[in-house]
N, C-alpha and C positions, 0 to 999 in steps of 0.2 A: 215656516209662518200659516196662521191660519185667517181666515179671514176672519168677521163679523160672523156669520151666516154658521162654517163651518167652526168656531168657540161653540154655539148655541146650542148645534148639530155633536162634539162632544160629550161638550158637559149632560145633554137627554142621556146619551148612552150612559156617560158615565154615573147615571145617574138608577138609570135600568139594570147596572151591576152590580151595584150596593146593594139596590133594591131584593134582585133576581140570584144575587148570588152566584153564578155560574164556576163553574169547579175550571174553567181558563176559558179566555177572552180572544182566539185569535183577528189577527193585524193583517189583511193583503191591500198589496196595492197595487194599481194598475195604468200601465202605460199603451199606447196606441206604437204597432211598429216590434220589432227585434231588434234590436241595437241594442248595445252596451250603456249611451247614457238616457235608453226610454228606458231601462231593469233600471237606472242608477233613480232617476225620474218617480219611479214608483216605487224604489226602494225612500226614496226622502219622502214621497207625501203618507207613507202607512212610519215610521217613524215619527214624523211631527203630529200624526192623531195620538201615536203612542205615546208620547210626551206631552198629549194632551189630559190623556184621560189618566196618566200619574200625576198631574197638578191635578187635578181634580178630586182625587184621592184613591183611586184605582190601583191596588200592589203590581208594581212593576213583575213581580214574579209569576203573577198568572194571565199574563198577556205575553203573545209569540206572533212573532212575524213567520211573513208565508210573500211569499216568491207564487203572483195567481198573473194570469192573461184575462185580459178582456174577454168578451164573446164574442167571433167572429164577425155578428151585425152593426158592433159595437166601431164607432173608427173615428180617428178624432180625437177633436178636444174631450165627446161623449163619450169615449173610454177610458180619461184620469178620472180614477176616482179609488177609494179604496172602500174592501170589504170590512165588514165587521163581527165578527160570528160568534155567539155567545153559547160554551159545550156545556152540556150539565155537570 
């Protein structure tokens, strides 16, 4: 479930997607740690953002989910994030 702040961010990303019309949107969930549980949490984060984008009218066909890892200097809660990239 997205927080109200995250819902606003996803809405802004969706608006940008409609305006910029990228060829693909790549969504990558991140979590600290290298356990299977961490990977599951990262995947769930990415899936939740993808679902939010689709609910905002972005075509599911143009969204791709990727596994990703946070940069080494990001630890703990700071590493729990979702990165969204637009491809030309």
